C-alpha positions as CSV (number, residue, x, y, z in Angstrom):
1,X,17.3,27.9,-27.6
2,X,19.3,27.4,-24.2
3,X,22.5,25.2,-24.3
4,X,22.2,22.1,-22.3
5,X,23.6,22.0,-19.0
6,X,26.8,19.7,-18.7
7,X,27.1,20.4,-14.8
8,X,23.8,19.9,-13.4
9,X,22.9,21.0,-9.7
10,X,24.0,18.3,-7.3
11,X,21.2,17.2,-5.1
12,X,22.2,17.1,-1.3
13,X,21.1,14.1,0.3
14,X,19.2,14.3,3.7
15,X,20.6,11.5,5.7
16,X,24.1,13.6,5.1
17,X,22.6,17.0,6.2
18,X,21.0,15.3,9.1
19,X,24.5,13.9,10.1
20,X,25.9,17.6,9.3
21,X,23.1,19.2,11.5
22,X,24.1,16.8,14.5
23,X,27.7,17.7,14.1
24,X,26.8,21.3,14.1
25,X,24.9,20.8,17.2
26,X,27.2,18.4,19.0
27,X,30.4,20.0,18.1
28,X,31.9,16.3,18.1
29,X,32.0,13.9,15.4
30,X,31.8,11.3,18.0
31,X,28.5,12.6,19.8
32,X,27.0,13.4,16.4
33,X,28.0,9.5,15.4
34,X,26.0,8.3,18.6
35,X,23.1,10.5,17.9
36,X,22.7,9.5,13.9
37,X,23.6,5.7,14.8
38,X,26.7,5.5,12.7
39,X,30.2,5.0,13.0
40,X,32.6,8.3,13.5
41,X,34.3,7.0,10.3
42,X,31.2,6.7,8.6
43,X,30.3,10.2,9.8
44,X,33.7,11.6,8.6
45,X,33.1,10.2,5.1
46,X,29.8,11.8,5.0
47,X,31.1,15.4,5.7
48,X,34.1,14.7,3.3
49,X,31.5,13.7,0.4
50,X,29.4,16.8,1.5
51,X,32.5,19.3,1.5
52,X,33.9,18.0,-2.1
53,X,30.2,18.3,-3.2
54,X,29.8,21.8,-2.4
55,X,33.8,22.9,-2.7
56,X,33.8,24.1,0.7
57,X,34.9,23.6,4.0
58,X,32.5,23.3,6.8
59,X,34.1,22.7,9.7
60,X,37.4,23.9,11.4
61,X,38.5,21.2,13.3
62,X,41.1,21.1,16.3
63,X,42.1,18.5,19.0
64,X,39.4,20.1,21.4
65,X,36.6,21.0,19.5
66,X,34.4,21.4,15.8
67,X,33.2,24.6,14.9
68,X,31.4,25.6,11.8
69,X,32.7,27.9,9.1
70,X,31.0,30.9,7.7
71,X,30.0,28.5,4.8
72,X,29.0,25.9,7.1
73,X,26.7,28.6,9.2
74,X,24.9,29.3,6.2
75,X,24.3,25.7,5.2
76,X,23.2,24.9,8.6
77,X,20.0,27.3,8.2
78,X,19.0,25.7,5.0
79,X,19.6,22.0,6.3
80,X,17.5,22.5,8.8
81,X,14.9,23.9,6.7
82,X,15.3,20.9,4.5
83,X,14.8,18.4,6.9
84,X,11.8,19.5,8.4
85,X,10.2,20.3,5.0
86,X,10.9,16.5,4.4
87,X,9.7,15.5,7.8
88,X,6.3,17.4,7.2
89,X,6.1,16.0,3.5
90,X,6.4,12.7,4.5
91,X,3.7,13.1,7.4
92,X,1.1,13.9,4.7
93,X,1.1,10.6,3.1
94,X,3.0,8.1,5.6
95,X,0.0,8.7,8.2
96,X,-1.4,5.0,8.9
97,X,-4.3,4.7,11.0
98,X,-2.3,4.1,14.3
99,X,-4.1,3.6,17.9
100,X,-3.0,3.4,21.6
101,X,-1.3,4.7,24.4
102,X,1.9,6.4,24.4
103,X,3.6,7.1,28.0
104,X,5.6,10.4,27.4
105,X,8.5,12.0,30.0
106,X,9.7,15.1,29.8
107,X,11.8,17.7,32.1
108,X,9.8,20.5,33.6
109,X,11.3,23.2,31.2
110,X,10.4,21.2,28.2
111,X,6.8,20.7,29.3
112,X,6.2,24.5,30.2
113,X,7.5,26.0,27.2
114,X,7.5,23.3,24.5
115,X,5.3,20.3,25.1
116,X,1.8,21.8,24.7
117,X,2.4,23.3,21.3
118,X,4.1,20.1,20.2
119,X,1.2,17.6,21.7
120,X,-1.6,20.0,20.1
121,X,-0.2,19.2,16.7
122,X,0.3,15.5,17.4
123,X,-3.5,15.3,18.3
124,X,-4.8,16.5,15.1
125,X,-2.2,14.3,13.1
126,X,-2.9,11.3,15.4
127,X,-6.3,11.5,17.0
128,X,-6.3,8.0,17.8
129,X,-3.1,7.8,19.5
130,X,-3.5,9.1,23.7
131,X,-0.6,10.6,25.3
132,X,-0.3,10.4,28.9
133,X,2.6,13.0,29.9
134,X,4.9,12.4,33.1
135,X,7.1,15.6,34.1
136,X,9.7,14.9,36.3
137,X,13.4,15.5,36.7
138,X,15.7,13.8,34.1
139,X,17.1,11.4,36.5
140,X,14.0,10.4,37.7
141,X,12.7,9.7,34.0
142,X,15.5,7.6,33.4
143,X,14.6,5.3,36.1
144,X,10.9,5.4,34.7
145,X,12.3,4.1,31.3
146,X,14.7,1.5,32.8
147,X,11.1,0.4,34.9
148,X,9.3,0.5,31.5
149,X,6.9,2.7,33.1
150,X,7.5,5.1,30.0
151,X,7.5,4.2,26.3
152,X,9.5,7.4,25.4
153,X,11.3,10.7,27.4
154,X,13.1,13.8,26.7
155,X,16.0,14.1,29.3
156,X,18.5,17.0,29.7
157,X,22.1,15.9,29.0
158,X,25.7,17.4,28.3
159,X,26.5,17.6,24.4
160,X,29.5,15.3,24.7
161,X,27.8,13.0,27.5
162,X,24.7,11.4,25.3
163,X,24.5,7.6,25.7
164,X,24.3,5.4,22.5
165,X,20.8,5.2,23.0
166,X,19.8,8.9,23.2
167,X,19.2,10.7,20.5
168,X,20.1,14.4,20.4
169,X,17.2,16.5,19.3
170,X,17.9,20.1,20.7
171,X,21.3,21.9,21.6
172,X,21.0,25.3,23.2
173,X,23.3,27.9,25.1
174,X,22.6,28.0,29.0
175,X,23.2,31.6,30.5
176,X,23.0,33.3,33.8
177,X,19.4,34.9,34.0
178,X,18.8,37.7,36.8
179,X,15.9,39.8,37.3
180,X,16.1,42.8,35.1
181,X,17.1,45.7,36.8
182,X,17.9,43.6,39.9
183,X,20.9,43.4,42.0
184,X,21.6,39.5,43.1
185,X,24.5,39.2,41.1
186,X,26.1,42.1,43.4
187,X,26.1,40.2,46.5
188,X,28.8,38.4,48.1
189,X,28.4,35.2,48.1
190,X,26.4,35.4,44.8
191,X,22.9,33.5,45.7
192,X,22.4,30.9,43.2
193,X,18.9,29.2,42.4
194,X,19.4,25.7,40.9
195,X,17.5,22.4,40.5
196,X,17.8,19.5,42.8
197,X,20.8,16.8,42.5
198,X,21.3,15.1,39.2
199,X,20.3,18.4,37.1
200,X,22.6,18.9,34.4
201,X,22.3,22.3,34.5
202,X,23.0,22.5,38.1
203,X,26.2,20.6,37.9
204,X,27.4,23.0,34.7
205,X,26.6,26.1,36.9
206,X,28.2,25.4,39.9
207,X,31.2,23.8,38.5
208,X,31.5,26.9,36.4
209,X,31.4,29.2,39.4
210,X,34.0,26.9,41.5
211,X,36.3,26.5,38.5
212,X,36.4,30.9,38.2
213,X,36.9,30.8,41.9
214,X,33.7,32.8,42.5
215,X,32.1,32.9,46.0
216,X,28.5,31.7,45.8
217,X,26.0,30.1,47.7
218,X,22.9,27.9,47.0
219,X,20.1,30.2,48.0
220,X,17.3,28.7,46.4
221,X,16.4,24.9,45.0
222,X,13.3,24.2,43.0
223,X,12.6,21.6,40.6
224,X,10.2,23.3,39.0
225,X,11.0,26.0,36.5
226,X,8.1,28.5,37.9
227,X,9.9,28.2,41.5
228,X,13.2,29.2,39.4
229,X,11.5,32.1,37.9
230,X,10.1,33.2,40.8
231,X,13.4,33.3,42.7
232,X,14.6,35.4,39.8
233,X,11.8,38.0,39.6
234,X,11.9,38.3,43.2
235,X,15.7,39.3,42.9
236,X,16.4,36.7,45.6
237,X,19.0,34.6,43.1
238,X,20.5,34.4,39.7
239,X,19.7,31.1,38.1
240,X,21.5,29.0,34.8
241,X,18.4,29.0,32.3
242,X,18.3,28.3,28.5
243,X,18.8,31.5,26.6
244,X,15.1,31.0,24.6
245,X,13.8,31.1,28.4
246,X,14.8,34.2,29.5
247,X,12.0,36.6,29.1
248,X,11.5,40.5,28.9
249,X,11.5,40.5,32.6
250,X,14.8,38.9,32.8
251,X,18.4,40.1,31.7
252,X,21.3,37.9,30.6
253,X,24.2,38.1,32.8
254,X,27.5,37.4,31.8
255,X,31.5,38.0,31.7
256,X,30.6,41.5,32.0
257,X,29.1,41.1,35.3
258,X,32.0,39.0,36.1
259,X,30.1,35.7,35.8
260,X,31.8,32.6,33.9
261,X,30.3,31.4,30.6
262,X,28.2,28.2,30.4
263,X,28.4,25.6,28.0
264,X,25.7,24.4,26.0
265,X,23.4,21.9,27.2
266,X,21.5,19.4,25.0
267,X,17.9,17.7,25.0
268,X,17.9,14.2,24.0
269,X,15.0,11.6,23.5
270,X,15.4,8.1,24.6
271,X,12.8,5.4,23.0
272,X,12.2,1.9,24.1
273,X,13.7,-0.5,22.1
274,X,10.4,-2.6,21.5
275,X,8.5,0.5,20.5
276,X,5.3,0.1,18.8
277,X,3.9,1.8,15.9
278,X,2.2,4.1,18.1
279,X,5.2,5.0,20.3
280,X,7.4,5.4,17.0
281,X,4.9,7.9,15.3
282,X,5.2,9.9,18.5
283,X,8.9,10.0,18.5
284,X,9.1,11.0,15.0
285,X,6.6,13.8,15.6
286,X,9.1,15.0,18.0
287,X,12.0,14.9,16.0
288,X,10.2,17.0,13.3
289,X,9.1,19.4,16.1
290,X,12.2,20.2,17.2
291,X,13.6,20.1,14.2
292,X,11.5,22.9,13.0
293,X,12.2,25.0,16.3
294,X,15.9,24.8,15.3
295,X,15.3,25.9,11.8
296,X,13.3,29.0,13.5
297,X,16.0,30.1,16.0
């Protein structure tokens, strides 16, 4: 007969894991606090409790940044999977009959890469909710939210600059992308393809070039990812893209080619304050979808 367990396995709280993931993705306790709608002190207490519960240090902290320890990296994968499983389980039971129209905004790259599959699954789980989609630049999507012509929207932002009412759902590294076997990066000045004014990717990329003192020029400008890809594939320019967007026909360019490193960018979700059940259901589906994407990364 087995001896009774005097020290049962501790149960991890999903709310605490959500905070942990937010810190790992934003690399900031303050930004994470905004993302989970808690005070920085409450977030710190949650992580302290989690570290005591596991008996491991999860973050390395210094005045300028927060990074994961090896134990933190290991926990991150588990945390993302647990959160995704929780949302999937809840959705199987808490699915009231909701009907209505949701006006959703998204940047071009999200609309091309991610949104079709997400909305396909949402149509299966909520067949009585119609979703009208607007694809536009982040700055225009923000204006549409202010004018109340959108119910919720996804917007790109700097990981450290998300507003209090913006919930970060994805953090991804930006990289320089060029045509595989191309030579655009060897030209002087280096031709760069960017989005229009107001784009976070544009601002970060051009700032990195200027900070590094690299001679460059904006040779191609488009507000659509298809245009950016065309410029890259024709070897007319290099462009800042999310790492996951660099396909087999492109290559990642970096310090070896003399190019400056680029910061991570964040994708955040804004939901109108007076959102009804249909909008809230769509927002929750978005959260679950991006948690699953992060868990698969």
